[in-house]
C-alpha positions as CSV (number, residue, x, y, z in Angstrom):
1,X,32.2,-84.4,1.1
2,X,33.0,-81.9,3.8
3,X,29.3,-81.7,4.6
4,X,29.1,-85.4,5.3
5,X,32.1,-85.1,7.6
6,X,30.7,-82.1,9.3
7,X,27.3,-83.8,9.9
8,X,29.1,-86.9,11.3
9,X,31.1,-84.6,13.7
10,X,28.0,-82.8,14.8
11,X,26.1,-86.0,15.5
12,X,29.0,-87.4,17.5
13,X,29.5,-84.2,19.4
14,X,25.8,-84.1,20.4
15,X,26.0,-87.7,21.6
16,X,29.2,-87.0,23.6
17,X,27.8,-83.8,25.1
18,X,24.7,-85.6,26.2
19,X,26.7,-88.4,27.8
20,X,28.8,-85.8,29.7
21,X,25.7,-84.2,31.1
22,X,24.7,-87.4,32.8
23,X,27.9,-87.9,34.8
24,X,27.3,-87.5,38.6
25,X,29.0,-84.9,40.8
26,X,30.8,-87.7,42.6
27,X,32.1,-89.3,39.4
28,X,33.3,-85.9,38.3
29,X,35.3,-85.5,41.6
30,X,36.8,-89.0,41.1
31,X,37.7,-88.1,37.5
32,X,39.4,-84.8,38.4
33,X,41.5,-86.6,41.0
34,X,42.5,-89.3,38.4
35,X,43.3,-86.7,35.7
36,X,45.4,-84.7,38.2
37,X,47.4,-87.8,39.1
38,X,47.9,-88.8,35.4
39,X,48.9,-85.3,34.3
40,X,51.3,-84.9,37.3
41,X,53.0,-88.2,36.2
42,X,53.1,-87.1,32.6
43,X,54.7,-83.8,33.4
44,X,57.3,-85.5,35.6
45,X,58.0,-88.2,33.0
46,X,58.6,-85.6,30.2
47,X,60.5,-83.3,32.5
48,X,58.3,-80.4,31.4
49,X,59.0,-77.0,33.0
50,X,56.6,-74.9,30.9
51,X,53.2,-76.2,29.7
52,X,49.9,-75.1,28.4
53,X,46.7,-76.4,29.9
54,X,43.0,-75.5,29.5
55,X,40.7,-74.7,32.4
56,X,38.0,-77.3,32.3
57,X,34.2,-76.5,32.2
58,X,31.9,-78.3,34.7
59,X,31.2,-81.1,32.2
60,X,34.9,-81.8,31.2
61,X,37.3,-84.0,33.1
62,X,38.6,-81.5,35.7
63,X,42.0,-79.7,35.2
64,X,41.8,-77.0,37.9
65,X,43.4,-79.0,40.7
66,X,46.2,-80.1,38.3
67,X,46.9,-76.4,37.3
68,X,47.0,-75.3,40.9
69,X,49.4,-78.1,41.9
70,X,51.6,-77.5,38.9
71,X,51.9,-73.7,39.7
72,X,52.7,-74.6,43.3
73,X,55.6,-76.8,42.1
74,X,57.0,-73.9,40.1
75,X,55.9,-75.1,36.6
76,X,55.1,-72.3,34.2
77,X,51.5,-72.9,33.1
78,X,50.0,-71.0,30.2
79,X,46.2,-70.8,30.1
80,X,44.3,-70.1,26.9
81,X,42.1,-67.0,26.2
82,X,39.8,-67.2,23.2
83,X,39.8,-64.3,20.7
84,X,37.2,-63.2,18.2
85,X,39.5,-64.0,15.3
86,X,39.8,-67.7,16.1
87,X,43.2,-67.5,17.7
88,X,44.3,-68.1,21.3
89,X,46.0,-65.6,23.5
90,X,47.7,-66.9,26.7
91,X,48.1,-65.9,30.3
92,X,50.5,-67.3,32.9
93,X,48.7,-69.0,35.8
94,X,49.5,-67.8,39.3
95,X,48.6,-69.2,42.7
96,X,45.7,-66.6,42.8
97,X,44.7,-66.4,39.1
98,X,41.2,-65.0,38.9
99,X,39.0,-66.9,36.5
100,X,36.2,-65.4,34.5
101,X,33.9,-66.6,31.7
102,X,35.4,-66.3,28.2
103,X,33.8,-65.8,24.8
104,X,32.0,-69.2,24.7
105,X,31.2,-69.5,28.4
106,X,34.5,-71.4,29.1
107,X,36.6,-70.6,32.1
108,X,39.5,-68.3,31.3
109,X,42.1,-66.5,33.3
110,X,42.2,-62.8,34.1
111,X,45.8,-61.5,33.9
112,X,48.5,-60.2,31.6
113,X,47.7,-61.3,28.1
114,X,50.5,-62.8,26.0
115,X,49.9,-63.2,22.2
116,X,49.4,-66.5,20.3
117,X,53.1,-67.2,19.8
118,X,53.7,-67.4,23.5
119,X,52.7,-71.1,23.3
120,X,55.7,-71.8,21.1
121,X,57.9,-72.0,24.2
122,X,56.1,-74.8,26.0
123,X,57.3,-78.4,26.5
124,X,53.8,-79.9,26.6
125,X,50.3,-78.9,25.5
126,X,47.3,-80.3,27.4
127,X,44.1,-79.6,25.4
128,X,40.4,-80.4,25.6
129,X,38.6,-82.8,23.3
130,X,35.2,-84.4,22.8
131,X,36.8,-87.6,21.7
132,X,40.0,-89.1,20.3
133,X,40.5,-92.2,18.1
134,X,43.3,-94.8,18.3
135,X,45.2,-93.1,15.5
136,X,45.4,-89.9,17.5
137,X,42.8,-87.9,15.6
138,X,40.9,-85.5,17.9
139,X,37.4,-84.3,17.7
140,X,37.1,-80.9,19.3
141,X,33.9,-78.9,20.0
142,X,33.8,-77.3,16.5
143,X,35.4,-73.9,16.8
144,X,38.9,-74.9,15.6
145,X,41.0,-72.9,18.2
146,X,43.3,-75.8,19.1
147,X,43.6,-77.1,15.5
148,X,44.7,-73.6,14.4
149,X,47.1,-73.3,17.3
150,X,48.7,-76.8,16.6
151,X,48.8,-76.2,12.8
152,X,50.6,-72.9,13.2
153,X,53.4,-74.0,15.6
154,X,56.9,-74.1,14.2
155,X,58.0,-77.0,16.4
156,X,55.1,-78.8,18.1
157,X,55.9,-80.4,21.5
158,X,53.9,-83.4,22.7
159,X,50.1,-82.8,22.7
160,X,47.8,-84.7,25.1
161,X,44.0,-84.4,25.0
162,X,42.1,-84.9,28.3
163,X,39.0,-87.1,27.9
164,X,36.9,-89.5,29.8
165,X,37.8,-93.2,29.4
166,X,34.7,-93.9,27.2
167,X,35.8,-91.1,24.7
168,X,38.7,-93.0,23.3
169,X,36.9,-94.4,20.3
170,X,37.6,-96.4,17.1
171,X,37.2,-93.6,14.6
172,X,36.8,-89.9,14.6
173,X,35.5,-88.2,11.4
174,X,38.4,-86.1,10.1
175,X,38.8,-83.1,7.9
176,X,42.0,-81.7,6.3
177,X,42.6,-79.0,8.9
178,X,42.2,-81.4,11.9
179,X,45.4,-81.9,13.9
180,X,46.3,-85.2,15.6
181,X,47.4,-85.5,19.2
182,X,50.4,-87.4,20.7
183,X,48.2,-89.2,23.2
184,X,45.3,-89.0,25.7
185,X,45.0,-88.6,29.4
186,X,41.9,-90.1,31.1
187,X,41.0,-90.4,34.7
188,X,42.6,-93.9,34.7
189,X,45.5,-93.8,32.3
190,X,47.8,-91.9,30.0
191,X,48.1,-93.4,26.5
192,X,50.6,-92.4,23.9
193,X,48.9,-92.8,20.4
194,X,51.1,-91.5,17.7
195,X,54.6,-90.2,17.2
196,X,53.6,-86.6,16.7
197,X,55.3,-84.8,13.8
198,X,54.7,-81.1,13.1
């Protein structure tokens, strides 16, 4: 059974990855501006003072402008750093955070490293996804970092996945360890999906 689920996930990821490769540079700029606006509004609505957010890769909906703006407004932003053991360390973003390439070629901060439990203090988690379905199930890119993080949190705050509009789909193949998200943020809207319970 898990094999069939894993094959379905792999096929869907390959399709989504291919679609992301075809998005034009202009469309990416427009998407980043939209995502920044949506995330700013979400943070304001939730009154979040401390958040975690990923640094987007070139093919993901852009989060860099949002992170810079949030830091400028005095919001504490934790950025993830991948570890060999499948857990995430965190670093606090600053106005001049240096960015390097992490374990899997994803952008990561250079700075003081905080351990995995640092994320327990945030009011909001903003995480990457390949796709999310209408029930809030998230398809990641297959390494399980964010599923492990969410699954280990004592009291999970709202979790929003950032995706393109076309990546909110009817059904995501799910496994027992997969963690749902509270909602999605796309370049055009913010959509709560489930009442998240930890």
